[in-house]
N, C-alpha and C positions, 0 to 999 in steps of 0.2 A: 404177287411175285412179278418181278421185272422180266421182260423178254431178254433172252441171252443175245450177246453180240458175237457173231462169227465173222472173222476178218478174212475176206477173200484176197489171197496173195498173188493172183494172176499177174497183176501189173508189176510186181517185183520181178517175176520171172521174165516179163517182156523186156524190162530194162536190162536185166542180166544178159539175156539172149542177144540184145542189140550189139554187144561188144564181144561176146564169147567169154570164156573164163567163168569166174564165180563171184563177180562183184556187180550188184550186191549179193550177199550170201542168202539164198532163199530160206534155208533151214534156220539160220540165225534170226532172220526177221520173224519167222513163225514162232520161234521160241521166245523172242522178245515180246511179241504181241501177247503171248500167254502170260509172260512175266508182268506185263503192264496191265493185266486184268481181263483180256479178251477170254471169253468162255468157249471159243471154238475157232478152228481154222478151216477155211473152205478153199478148195481148188476145183477148177473146171478144165481138165485137160481136153484138148481137141485133137482130132486125128492128125493134123499137120504139126502138132507140138510147137506151135508158134510162141507159146508162153510156158505153161506148165508142161514139163516132159513127163512121160510115163515113169521114167526112172525117179523123178522127183517124188512121186507119190509113194513109192516103196521106201525112200529115205525118210520122208516126213513121218510115215506110219511108225517107224522105229523109234522116233524121238519125241513126238508131241504127246502131251499128257492130257490135254483138254479134248473136247469133242472134235472129231475129224469128220468133215462133210465133203464127199466127192460128188460133183455135179457132172452130168453128161447125158448123151443120147444112148439109151439102151438098145437101139437098133444096130449099134456097132458092136460086133462080137468082142473086139479087143477091149472096149470099155467095160463090158460085162465081166470079162475075165479079170481085168484090173481091179474092179471093185471086190470080186470074190476072193482074189488073192490077198487083199489088204484088210478086208472086213472093217470098214469105218463104222463109226457110230450111226452114221446116216448116209444114204445115197439120195441125191435129188435128181429126179429124172426130168430132162429138159429136151424138148423136141427140136433141137437145132439142126439145120441142114449142114452138110459138110462144107467147110470154108466160110461159114457165117461169121460176120464180124463180132456180133454180140447177140445174146438172147433177145428176141423181140416179140415173142408170143408164147402163150401157154398151150398145153395139150387140149385137143378136142377130145374130151373124155367120153364122149358118146360115139363118135366115129372110130376112135382108137381103142374102144373098150375091150375088144377081143384080145388085142395085143397086150394091153396093160394088165389084163387079168392073167395072162400067161407069164409075163416077165416079173411082175411084182412078187409073186411067191418065190421066185428064184433067189431074190435077195432076202426076203423075210425068213426063208428056211435056213439061211446062213446066219441068222441073228442080227441082221442089219435093218435098222428102221428106214422106212421108205417114205419120201416126200415127193410129190409131183408138182411141177410148175404149171400154174393155171392162171387164166385171166379172172378178174373179180366178177364172175358171172355165176349166178346161183345154179344153173343147170350143169355147169362144168364141175362145180363142187359136189353136187349130188352124184354126178357121173363118176367122180373120183372116189367117192365113198363106195359106189358099186364095184369099182375096180379092186377094192381091198387095200388101198393105201393107208398108211398110218397118219400122214399129214399131207397138207397142200402148202405150197409156197405161192403166195399171191404176187403176181407180176405188177410191180408198182410204178412203172414208167409213166403211165397216164396220170397217176396221182402227183408225181413229181413235176410233170409239165404244167398241170393245172393249178398246183398249190399257190404260185405267186398271184394268180388271177382271182381265185375264189377258193380258199382252202376248205370251206364247208361243203361246197359242191364237189370239190376234188376228192374228198374222203367218203362221200355218200355211198358209192358203189362198194367200197371196201368195208364199210360198216355193215352193209347188208350181207356181203359175202361172209364176213366174220360171224354174223348171226346164223347164217345157214350152216357154216362149218360147226358151230357149237351145237346146233340142233342135230346135225348128222354125226356128232361125236368124232369129228376129224380134227386133229391137231393143226395149228395154224402158224406158218412161217411167212416171211415176206422178204422181198429183195428186188433191187434194180433201181438205181438213181436216188436212193435214200441218202440224205446228207445232213449236215449240221443245221441246215435251215428248216428242213421239213420233217426230220425224224421224230422230234419230241411230240409234235401234234399228232403224228400218225400213231405213235405208241400210246398216247393218252386216249386216243379215240377207239383203239382196238384192245379192249381189256383182256381178251383171251389170246393175245399174241405171245407165242412161245419163243421165237427166235427171228432175228434179222441177219441177213448175210450182206455185208457191205465191203466193196473192194475199191472201185475206181475213185469214188469221192474221198474215201478215207485215206488212201495212199496219196492222192493229190493234196489233201489238206496237210498231210504230214510233211510235205516239202516246205511248207511255210511255218507250221506250228510244232514240228518235231513229232516223232512217232509216239512216244510215251504220252505226251500231252494230248495228242489227237485221240488216241484210244480212250483216254480218261474222259475227254469231252463227249465222245459218242456214248460211252457208258452212262454219263450223267443225263443224256437225252432220254435214256431208257428207264431211268429210275423214277 
């Protein structure tokens, strides 16, 4: 079974917000991504609402028909309530600091285990699948299992940076992480800086990969290739 493609539409919201109004139309882009074959839509609202606004999440939930994935830091009460109000298929817990430009590290699932053990059931009891953002480190995945999460999302920036130099070396830690996740019976997602150059090798090397979340690269490619064609190209990388 191929990994699913979830399109992160944060960058569409960034472009919209830069001029005010509703151009581009965030909801229409989400619906078009679904129509073009994407199996999920991802949003990552941040406290300053510099891209995805909290109101966007409520509107998207009303209309999208594929899997909805909301990312964010569960240490923010407003985020927790947003997720519980909308009950997405999946919540991805990310340890971002307030005002952080983009996600750049995973949870320390050992140091933060007490907190994660408390917050994960809040979502699971509401029928929401939980994934937590982690670095490709065996101890962090075992810690994630102990926290009770359904899945982990591997933070793939290191892979993307090292892929042009030595793709075999770049993927090694992720293969090991995937093997640990399989042994621990934790579902496996991945995301951050995956693109048309490195995605196919990653997907082929990680046989138990369930889902990738891709935003910046996909939206950037769409400026040149068109959104429909770009979604199709990313899907082919996963097949």
